[in-house]
N, C-alpha and C positions, 0 to 999 in steps of 0.2 A: 504494500500500500504506500502511496506517495502523499499521504496527508501530513502536512507540516505539524498540525496539532497532535496527531498520533505520535509523530517522531519526538516532539517535545515531551509528551507524556511518558514515552519510553526512555527518555534521557539521552536520545541520540542527537538532539539539537539543544545547545545550551539556552537557558532562559532564566530570567530573574524571578524564580519561583518564590512566592511569599506564603503559600499555603498548600498543603496536600493532605489528603486522607485516602481512605480505601476507595472512594468514589470519584473525587474531583481533584483538580489541580488548578491553582490560581497563580498567574504570573503577570508581570508588568508588560503592557503593550509596547512593542518596539517603535511605534509611531503614535505616541500619546496625543490625544486631543484635548487634554486638560492636565493639570499638575498630578492628579491621581487618575490613572487609566489602567485598570486591571482586567484581564480576561479570566473568566472562570469556565473551565471545560470539564466534561466528564472524561475519565481515563479511557473509557470504552468509546469506540467510534460509532457515533450516531450522526448522520449527515446533517440533519436539520430538525427543527422543532416539528415540522410536518411529518417527519419520519420517526418520531419518538413513539415507541410501542406503548400502548396503554398501560401495560404492567410496569413500565419504567417511569410513569408520570410523576411519581414521588421524587424522582431525581431533580426535577425543576424546583421543587420546594426546597430541597437540600441546597441547590445552587443559590437560591434566594437567601437562605439562612447564612451561607458562607459569605455572600455579598454584604449582608448586614453586619456580620462579625468583622469583616475587613474594613467596612466603612468606619466602624468604631476604632479599630486599630490604626487606620490611616488618618484619623482625626477629622473626618468629614461628616460624621453622623449628625452633628448639631447644625452645621451650616447648610446641609442638604447635598444630595447626590442623585445621579440618574442611573438606573439599571435598565439595560436594553438587550433584547434578543432579536436579531434580524432573522428572517426566514426566507430563504431562496434568493436568487440573484436580483430579482426585481424588488425584493424587500431590503436590499442592501447587504446581504450576506456574501462576504468575499471569500471566506474559507468555509468549505463545505464539511464542517464538523461543528456540531452543536456547541454554542458558546454564548456567554453572557458578558456584557461590558459593564463594569462598575466605573463611573466617571464622576469626578468632582474636584473640588479644590479651587473653584472659581465660579463666577456667575455663568451659567450655561444658557446659550441662545436657543430660541425656539421652545415651543411647548406643545403638548398634545392635550392640554387641559389639566 
């Protein structure tokens, strides 16, 4: 498999990993869009949110829990942050491996409500 996130999860490609457990890995984005920009990925390859099997749906909740924990440890929980999951190419997903962005540390532009 030539998935860059699978290779990061396997330790084949170096990354600034800030959290890991038996299900997910979190590392700093190499092209940050804010002072804090962390990617949270499952260790197992799942191409996108649309391809998440129903029996694995609890994984997304775990990813949110990790994002909240990291927001606190990164010092952005009080000021606010954004958690984003893009789905598919037209949804803005560049890497076809399920992932969540945790972004904060400055005023973020745009809003969905």
